C-alpha positions as CSV (number, residue, x, y, z in Angstrom):
1,X,54.3,-10.7,-43.8
2,X,50.4,-10.7,-43.6
3,X,48.6,-11.0,-40.4
4,X,45.7,-13.6,-40.5
5,X,43.0,-13.7,-37.9
6,X,40.1,-16.1,-37.3
7,X,36.8,-14.3,-37.8
8,X,33.9,-16.0,-36.0
9,X,31.5,-14.3,-38.4
10,X,33.0,-16.2,-41.4
11,X,34.3,-19.2,-39.4
12,X,37.7,-19.0,-41.1
13,X,41.1,-17.2,-41.0
14,X,41.2,-14.0,-43.0
15,X,43.9,-11.6,-44.0
16,X,43.5,-8.6,-41.7
17,X,42.6,-5.3,-43.4
18,X,41.8,-2.3,-41.1
19,X,39.2,0.3,-41.9
20,X,42.0,3.0,-42.0
21,X,45.5,2.3,-43.2
22,X,47.9,1.8,-40.2
23,X,45.1,2.2,-37.5
24,X,43.0,-0.4,-35.7
25,X,40.0,0.1,-33.5
26,X,39.4,-2.7,-30.9
27,X,36.4,-3.1,-28.6
28,X,36.7,-5.7,-25.9
29,X,33.9,-6.8,-23.6
30,X,34.9,-5.9,-20.0
31,X,34.2,-7.1,-16.5
32,X,30.9,-6.8,-14.5
33,X,32.4,-5.5,-11.4
34,X,30.2,-7.0,-8.7
35,X,32.9,-9.6,-7.4
36,X,36.5,-10.6,-7.8
37,X,37.6,-11.7,-11.3
38,X,38.9,-15.3,-11.4
39,X,41.6,-16.8,-13.6
40,X,38.9,-17.9,-16.1
41,X,37.7,-14.3,-16.4
42,X,41.2,-12.9,-16.8
43,X,42.0,-15.3,-19.7
44,X,39.9,-13.0,-21.9
45,X,42.0,-10.0,-21.1
46,X,45.3,-11.9,-21.7
47,X,43.9,-12.8,-25.1
48,X,42.9,-9.2,-26.0
49,X,46.3,-8.0,-24.7
50,X,48.0,-10.5,-26.9
51,X,46.0,-9.3,-29.9
52,X,46.8,-5.7,-29.3
53,X,50.5,-6.4,-28.8
54,X,50.5,-8.4,-32.1
55,X,48.9,-5.6,-33.9
56,X,51.4,-3.1,-32.6
57,X,54.2,-5.6,-33.5
58,X,52.9,-5.3,-37.0
59,X,53.2,-1.5,-36.8
60,X,49.5,-0.7,-36.4
61,X,48.5,2.1,-34.2
62,X,45.8,0.8,-32.0
63,X,42.9,2.3,-30.0
64,X,41.3,-0.2,-27.6
65,X,38.1,0.4,-25.7
66,X,37.0,-1.9,-22.8
67,X,33.6,-1.4,-21.1
68,X,33.0,-1.7,-17.4
69,X,29.5,-3.1,-16.6
70,X,28.4,-1.4,-13.5
71,X,24.7,-1.6,-14.1
72,X,22.1,-3.6,-16.0
73,X,23.6,-7.1,-16.0
74,X,20.8,-9.3,-14.7
75,X,21.5,-12.7,-13.1
76,X,19.6,-14.4,-15.9
77,X,20.1,-14.1,-19.7
78,X,16.3,-14.1,-19.9
79,X,16.1,-10.5,-18.9
80,X,14.9,-11.5,-15.4
81,X,16.3,-11.7,-12.0
82,X,18.3,-9.3,-9.9
83,X,20.8,-6.8,-11.2
84,X,24.2,-8.2,-10.2
85,X,25.3,-4.8,-9.0
86,X,22.2,-4.2,-6.9
87,X,22.4,-7.7,-5.5
88,X,26.1,-7.2,-4.5
89,X,25.4,-3.8,-3.0
90,X,22.7,-5.1,-0.8
91,X,24.7,-8.1,0.3
92,X,27.7,-6.0,1.2
93,X,25.8,-3.1,2.7
94,X,27.5,-0.6,0.3
95,X,26.4,1.6,-2.5
96,X,26.5,0.2,-6.0
97,X,29.2,2.6,-6.8
98,X,31.3,1.6,-3.9
99,X,31.0,-2.1,-4.9
100,X,31.9,-1.2,-8.5
101,X,34.9,0.9,-7.6
102,X,36.3,-1.6,-5.1
103,X,36.1,-4.6,-7.5
104,X,37.3,-2.5,-10.5
105,X,40.4,-1.5,-8.5
106,X,41.1,-5.2,-7.7
107,X,40.7,-6.1,-11.3
108,X,43.2,-3.3,-12.3
109,X,45.6,-4.8,-9.8
110,X,45.3,-8.2,-11.4
111,X,46.0,-6.7,-14.9
112,X,49.1,-5.0,-13.6
113,X,50.3,-8.3,-12.1
114,X,49.7,-10.0,-15.4
115,X,51.4,-7.2,-17.3
116,X,48.3,-6.6,-19.4
117,X,48.4,-3.2,-21.2
118,X,45.6,-0.9,-20.1
119,X,43.2,0.1,-22.9
120,X,43.1,3.6,-24.3
121,X,39.6,4.1,-22.8
122,X,37.7,2.4,-19.9
123,X,34.0,3.3,-20.3
124,X,31.5,2.7,-17.6
125,X,27.9,2.0,-18.4
126,X,26.6,4.3,-15.7
127,X,28.6,7.2,-17.3
128,X,27.1,6.6,-20.7
129,X,23.3,6.5,-19.9
130,X,22.7,9.4,-22.3
131,X,24.3,7.6,-25.2
132,X,22.3,4.4,-24.4
133,X,18.9,6.2,-24.3
134,X,19.7,8.0,-27.6
135,X,20.4,4.7,-29.3
136,X,17.2,3.1,-28.0
137,X,15.2,6.1,-29.3
138,X,16.9,5.7,-32.7
139,X,15.7,2.0,-32.7
140,X,12.2,3.1,-31.6
141,X,12.0,5.6,-34.3
142,X,12.9,2.9,-36.9
143,X,10.3,0.6,-35.6
144,X,12.4,-2.1,-34.0
145,X,11.2,-1.8,-30.4
146,X,8.0,-2.6,-28.5
147,X,6.8,-2.0,-24.9
148,X,5.8,-4.5,-22.3
149,X,4.9,-4.1,-18.6
150,X,8.6,-4.5,-17.5
151,X,10.5,-2.7,-20.3
152,X,11.4,-1.7,-23.8
153,X,12.3,-4.7,-26.0
154,X,14.0,-5.2,-29.3
155,X,12.0,-7.2,-31.9
156,X,14.5,-9.6,-33.3
157,X,12.0,-10.9,-36.0
158,X,12.6,-7.6,-37.8
159,X,16.4,-8.3,-38.3
160,X,16.7,-10.8,-41.0
161,X,20.3,-11.8,-40.2
162,X,19.8,-12.2,-36.4
163,X,21.4,-15.6,-36.3
164,X,24.5,-14.9,-38.6
165,X,27.2,-14.9,-35.8
166,X,26.1,-17.8,-33.7
167,X,24.5,-19.8,-36.5
168,X,21.4,-20.2,-34.3
169,X,18.5,-22.5,-35.1
170,X,16.0,-20.0,-33.9
171,X,13.1,-22.3,-34.7
172,X,14.5,-25.0,-32.6
173,X,15.0,-22.9,-29.5
174,X,12.9,-23.8,-26.6
175,X,11.4,-20.7,-25.0
176,X,12.2,-22.0,-21.5
177,X,15.8,-22.5,-22.3
178,X,16.5,-19.0,-23.6
179,X,13.8,-17.0,-22.1
180,X,10.3,-17.2,-20.8
181,X,8.1,-15.6,-23.4
182,X,5.6,-13.8,-21.1
183,X,4.8,-10.7,-23.1
184,X,7.7,-11.0,-25.5
185,X,6.8,-11.5,-29.1
186,X,9.7,-13.8,-30.0
187,X,11.9,-16.2,-28.1
188,X,15.1,-14.2,-28.9
189,X,13.8,-10.7,-28.1
190,X,15.8,-8.8,-25.4
191,X,15.5,-5.9,-23.1
192,X,16.9,-2.5,-24.2
193,X,15.4,-0.6,-21.1
194,X,14.0,-2.1,-17.9
195,X,11.4,-0.3,-15.8
196,X,12.1,-0.1,-12.0
197,X,9.7,-2.4,-10.2
198,X,9.4,0.0,-7.3
199,X,10.7,3.4,-8.2
200,X,13.1,4.8,-5.7
201,X,14.2,1.4,-4.3
202,X,16.9,0.7,-6.8
203,X,20.2,2.6,-6.2
204,X,20.8,3.0,-9.9
205,X,17.8,4.3,-11.9
206,X,17.3,7.1,-14.4
207,X,14.6,9.0,-16.1
208,X,14.0,8.2,-19.7
209,X,11.3,8.8,-22.4
210,X,9.8,5.5,-21.3
211,X,9.8,6.0,-17.5
212,X,12.2,5.5,-14.6
213,X,14.5,2.6,-15.1
214,X,17.9,1.3,-16.2
215,X,19.5,0.0,-19.4
216,X,19.6,-3.6,-20.4
217,X,23.1,-5.3,-20.6
218,X,23.5,-5.5,-24.3
219,X,22.9,-1.8,-25.3
220,X,25.8,-0.4,-23.4
221,X,28.4,-2.1,-25.7
222,X,26.8,-0.9,-28.9
223,X,26.3,2.7,-27.6
224,X,29.9,3.0,-26.1
225,X,31.7,1.4,-29.0
226,X,30.0,3.8,-31.4
227,X,30.9,6.8,-29.2
228,X,34.6,6.0,-29.2
229,X,35.3,3.9,-32.3
230,X,32.5,4.8,-34.8
231,X,29.5,3.0,-36.2
232,X,31.7,0.3,-37.8
233,X,34.8,-1.1,-36.0
234,X,37.6,-3.2,-36.9
235,X,37.7,-5.9,-34.2
236,X,35.4,-6.9,-31.4
237,X,36.7,-9.5,-28.8
238,X,35.1,-11.5,-26.0
239,X,34.6,-15.0,-24.7
240,X,32.8,-17.7,-26.8
241,X,30.0,-17.6,-24.3
242,X,29.1,-14.2,-25.6
243,X,28.5,-15.4,-29.1
244,X,24.9,-16.7,-28.9
245,X,23.3,-13.9,-26.9
246,X,25.3,-10.8,-26.0
247,X,27.2,-10.3,-29.3
248,X,24.4,-11.6,-31.4
249,X,22.3,-8.9,-29.7
250,X,24.9,-6.2,-30.2
251,X,25.0,-6.9,-33.9
252,X,21.1,-6.7,-34.2
253,X,20.7,-3.5,-32.4
254,X,23.7,-1.8,-33.9
255,X,23.1,-2.6,-37.5
256,X,19.4,-1.9,-37.3
257,X,20.2,1.5,-35.7
258,X,22.9,2.5,-38.4
259,X,22.2,0.4,-41.4
260,X,25.9,-0.4,-41.5
261,X,28.0,-3.4,-40.7
262,X,28.9,-3.3,-37.0
263,X,32.1,-5.2,-36.8
264,X,34.5,-6.5,-39.4
265,X,36.4,-9.1,-37.3
266,X,34.7,-11.0,-34.4
267,X,37.4,-12.7,-32.3
268,X,36.5,-15.0,-29.4
269,X,38.7,-16.9,-26.9
270,X,37.8,-20.2,-25.5
271,X,37.2,-21.4,-22.0
272,X,39.6,-22.2,-19.3
273,X,38.6,-25.7,-18.2
274,X,39.1,-28.0,-15.1
275,X,38.9,-31.7,-15.9
276,X,37.4,-30.9,-19.2
277,X,34.7,-28.5,-18.0
278,X,34.6,-24.7,-17.7
279,X,36.0,-23.6,-14.5
280,X,33.4,-22.7,-11.9
281,X,32.6,-22.8,-8.3
282,X,30.8,-26.1,-8.6
283,X,33.2,-27.9,-10.9
284,X,36.5,-26.6,-9.4
285,X,39.7,-25.1,-10.6
286,X,38.6,-21.6,-9.7
287,X,41.3,-19.2,-8.3
288,X,41.9,-15.5,-8.2
289,X,45.5,-14.3,-9.1
290,X,45.9,-13.4,-5.3
291,X,45.1,-17.0,-4.4
292,X,47.7,-18.4,-6.9
293,X,50.3,-16.0,-5.4
294,X,49.5,-17.4,-1.9
295,X,50.5,-20.8,-3.4
296,X,53.8,-19.6,-4.7
297,X,53.0,-18.8,-8.2
298,X,54.2,-15.6,-9.9
299,X,51.2,-14.2,-12.0
300,X,53.4,-14.2,-15.0
301,X,53.6,-18.0,-14.7
302,X,49.8,-18.0,-15.3
303,X,50.4,-15.7,-18.4
304,X,53.1,-18.2,-19.6
305,X,50.6,-21.1,-19.0
306,X,48.0,-19.4,-21.1
307,X,50.4,-18.7,-24.0
308,X,51.2,-22.5,-24.2
309,X,47.7,-23.0,-25.6
310,X,45.7,-21.7,-28.6
311,X,43.2,-18.9,-27.6
312,X,40.6,-20.7,-29.8
313,X,40.8,-24.0,-28.0
314,X,39.8,-25.0,-24.5
315,X,42.8,-24.9,-22.1
316,X,42.7,-27.4,-19.1
317,X,43.9,-26.0,-16.0
318,X,45.3,-27.6,-12.7
319,X,47.8,-26.6,-10.1
320,X,50.0,-29.5,-11.4
321,X,49.9,-28.1,-15.0
322,X,50.7,-24.6,-13.6
323,X,53.6,-26.0,-11.7
324,X,55.0,-27.5,-15.0
325,X,54.6,-24.0,-16.5
326,X,56.4,-22.5,-13.5
327,X,59.4,-24.7,-14.0
328,X,59.6,-23.8,-17.7
329,X,59.1,-20.1,-17.0
330,X,61.8,-20.1,-14.2
331,X,64.2,-22.0,-16.4
332,X,63.6,-19.5,-19.2
333,X,64.3,-16.6,-16.9
334,X,67.4,-18.1,-15.4
335,X,68.9,-18.8,-18.8
336,X,68.1,-15.3,-20.0
337,X,69.6,-13.6,-16.8
338,X,73.0,-14.4,-18.1
339,X,72.4,-13.2,-21.6
340,X,74.7,-10.4,-22.8
341,X,73.3,-7.6,-25.1
342,X,75.2,-7.7,-28.4
343,X,73.0,-4.9,-30.0
344,X,72.0,-6.9,-33.0
345,X,68.9,-8.6,-34.3
346,X,68.6,-12.2,-35.5
347,X,66.4,-11.8,-38.5
348,X,66.0,-15.5,-39.2
349,X,64.5,-16.3,-35.7
350,X,62.5,-13.0,-35.5
351,X,61.1,-13.8,-39.0
352,X,60.0,-17.2,-37.8
353,X,58.4,-15.8,-34.7
354,X,56.5,-13.2,-36.7
355,X,55.3,-15.9,-39.1
356,X,53.9,-17.9,-36.2
357,X,52.4,-15.1,-34.2
358,X,50.8,-13.6,-37.4
359,X,49.1,-16.9,-38.1
360,X,46.1,-16.2,-35.9
361,X,48.2,-15.6,-32.7
362,X,49.8,-19.0,-32.7
363,X,51.6,-18.6,-29.3
364,X,52.5,-22.4,-28.8
365,X,54.6,-22.3,-32.0
366,X,55.9,-18.8,-31.3
367,X,57.2,-20.0,-27.8
368,X,58.9,-23.0,-29.7
369,X,60.7,-20.5,-31.9
370,X,61.9,-18.6,-28.7
371,X,63.2,-21.8,-27.2
372,X,65.0,-22.8,-30.4
373,X,66.7,-19.4,-30.5
374,X,67.8,-19.8,-26.8
375,X,69.2,-23.4,-27.5
376,X,71.0,-22.4,-30.7
377,X,74.6,-22.0,-29.5
378,X,75.7,-20.4,-32.8
379,X,72.9,-17.8,-33.0
380,X,73.8,-14.2,-32.7
381,X,71.6,-11.3,-31.6
382,X,69.7,-13.2,-29.0
383,X,69.2,-10.3,-26.5
384,X,67.6,-7.9,-28.9
385,X,65.6,-10.6,-30.7
386,X,64.1,-11.8,-27.5
387,X,63.4,-8.3,-26.4
388,X,61.4,-7.8,-29.6
389,X,59.6,-11.2,-29.1
390,X,58.7,-10.2,-25.6
391,X,56.9,-7.1,-26.9
392,X,54.2,-9.6,-27.9
393,X,54.5,-12.2,-25.2
394,X,54.7,-9.7,-22.3
395,X,56.6,-12.0,-20.0
396,X,59.3,-9.6,-18.8
397,X,61.8,-12.0,-20.0
398,X,64.8,-9.8,-19.7
399,X,63.7,-7.9,-16.6
400,X,66.1,-8.6,-13.8
401,X,64.4,-10.0,-10.6
402,X,65.0,-8.1,-7.4
403,X,66.4,-10.7,-5.0
404,X,65.5,-10.3,-1.3
405,X,68.3,-12.1,0.6
406,X,67.4,-13.1,4.1
407,X,69.9,-12.0,6.8
408,X,70.7,-15.7,7.6
409,X,71.7,-16.3,4.0
410,X,73.8,-13.2,3.9
411,X,75.8,-14.3,6.9
412,X,76.3,-17.8,5.5
413,X,77.6,-16.3,2.2
414,X,80.1,-14.2,4.3
415,X,81.4,-17.3,6.0
416,X,81.8,-19.1,2.7
417,X,83.6,-16.1,1.2
418,X,86.0,-16.2,4.1
419,X,86.5,-20.0,3.8
420,X,87.4,-19.5,0.1
421,X,89.8,-16.8,1.0
422,X,91.5,-19.1,3.4
423,X,91.4,-21.9,0.8
424,X,89.3,-24.0,3.2
425,X,87.5,-25.8,0.4
426,X,85.8,-28.4,2.6
427,X,84.1,-25.7,4.7
428,X,83.3,-23.8,1.5
429,X,81.5,-26.7,0.0
430,X,79.5,-27.4,3.2
431,X,78.4,-23.8,3.3
432,X,77.4,-23.9,-0.4
433,X,75.2,-27.0,0.2
434,X,73.7,-25.5,3.4
435,X,72.8,-22.4,1.4
436,X,71.4,-24.5,-1.4
437,X,69.2,-26.4,1.1
438,X,67.8,-23.0,2.2
439,X,66.7,-22.2,-1.3
440,X,69.6,-20.3,-2.9
441,X,72.2,-21.3,-5.4
442,X,75.7,-19.7,-5.5
443,X,77.5,-18.8,-8.7
444,X,81.2,-17.8,-8.4
445,X,82.6,-15.2,-10.7
446,X,85.7,-13.0,-10.9
447,X,83.6,-10.3,-9.5
448,X,82.6,-12.3,-6.5
449,X,79.9,-14.7,-5.4
450,X,76.4,-14.2,-6.8
451,X,73.2,-15.7,-5.5
452,X,70.0,-16.9,-7.3
453,X,66.8,-18.1,-5.7
454,X,65.9,-21.7,-6.4
455,X,62.3,-22.5,-7.4
């Protein structure tokens, strides 16, 4: 059963063919670790995790690399403004490394809560300055760079296919919208290396052939992906907002340096929206995973919510919609908690699931297959089949929840057991109802009374 993936470069679904048989290299744009990652940011990592799980479900051996931007990401796409890391360090009264380490660790905690598999390699920009300088030198030697008073820039006019990923109308771009030209030759030119305004003031600056400074944001991804995955890679992922600038610039600098195609399959996830607009501080809908937990949502409910939509379409978010997902997920877990393992696979339903997930990661349809299997009273092999499906979905569907029973509930349960033993059915029913009002459901079995927490 072939795997089809939507390639942003061709604007169509393509049959996936890796560079090496049975192996796939994936590069995913990672976090800029100057602040907490919100649920909109985390959607990108749920997507890349789903992609990796799907590839492994299809028996590919994967190698995933995710970068960590801890220097060089300026507050403007125009190669101007403060470095986000330097700005955060000054605001918090810490070193840039302390800021990066703190927010990266918070990010890792969120990934664990969401059951997102860790990549094979995390690569920090600050730990790969040598590789970035070497790549800039290579571009310089080939005549693709020029020097201004504030840095070394890439001349985009020398790369004929600069607009191929984003389908940019470069002639129609207004300089002020993309960048202020100043000393730049072209509207789309971008910084490879920035000079320190006042040497010794920045926390993060390095010596280079062009003077003391720091790398631009775009160069890190090309340098580090080549270091770990080679000059041409199978799949590169990121958000759709990366298409017109960051990923377009990655292609330009990489292909000019090597003379080879940089990426075979570009894959981009769409925005999480709130009332139809991208989630943001100004528009609303912006939460961290910890904030959702404070409101009573298991992080895996958010994962389930994301899987109900296509990664290529905007997904509108609200607490009400998340509550609906919570009800569905809780119901799913409750049904499956009673499932017995019969050690067989249901090839019919597993085949349907694979067909949907292999159609460009169609999770809404894949979830429908899961629900049809659950509702099919005649179907066999449910446990093992759902176990296989969950290798892709990552929802911990068959994992038993640890139930923390308050002392008050335990005492009420003991009283009810005593009432049942004495055949005092009236008291037994009253105690059952009291326990239910306090958030727990009783299930009677030959082995004794069992409790489940109500949602």
